[in-house]
Phi, psi and omega in degrees: 000135174240126175261127184250126176250119178291168175271199182299325179274076187298334186263007180297133177298341178298334178297315178298319179298316180295320178296320177297319179296321181294341177292347173288340178268315184210129183286351178258086178247125185237132175279130171245102184269150181214170190289326187074349186256338186233087189308312183295320177294319179299318181301310181295316180299312182297319177302312181294314184293318179293319177301317180295318180295319178298316181295332182272002183243149176264002180296125180279347179224066177295157184225140175246131183235133177223146179247133178062240177299327175298329176293322174304310182289320182302320180297311183288313182292323175300314179300311184292335178262000177070031178238159178290154179224152173241124183251115181253115184045054186294139174273100186278342184228060182299335179294338179262318189256006178238015177301132182091345178258332182235154173283139174053058179299337179297340178295331177295318177297321178296318178299316180298321180291331181270349180290157178308131180300133180057040182300331180294324176296320178289334182263004185309131179082356183258009176222150174242132181246124179248121185239139177265127176294334182265019182301125182262008181238309183271154166267088187288342173295321177291321177299314179301315180301322181287323190257344190298334179282351185243326188229156172291139180244129174243132179258142173244131184272345189257318190286161173251196188303314184287349175050067186303317183242127176263002188311313184285350181254353187300317180295321178296315179295318180298314179297319179297318179296320185287332183274000000 
């Protein structure tokens, strides 16, 4: 089972395309949609919904994948649910770079402060980070610097922030899920 978390642009047709591509890895791909506007509510909803999805599956190695803001959530929700995660161009600091786009961006900082201290060290090796060199939204050099001591980093030379095609990354994701 693969749980897919969209980014801030929840209605993008690219989400459906990515989910279809992920079916080459696992035929059970499920969208877990959330509001994107209310971080504390999103956190509680995602924790509950992902726990429910895991309980309803017999997959011994479920995977959560998120793009952009979904990558922010995939890392935390994956850690809290004890499952592997794939972070695609994750937005690590929505409280700084989404001001004016979301209600109460300060809630992201509050969530980070309430998260388990050094959770990335505890989660080391349980996430794969895929970064686009052509990302037009994130500073992925900074993302790499933040995450490289904890997770494997894969670079893509072609894609931009929304990561339209996962084709060149599917084998890497499949291997990560299987190990």
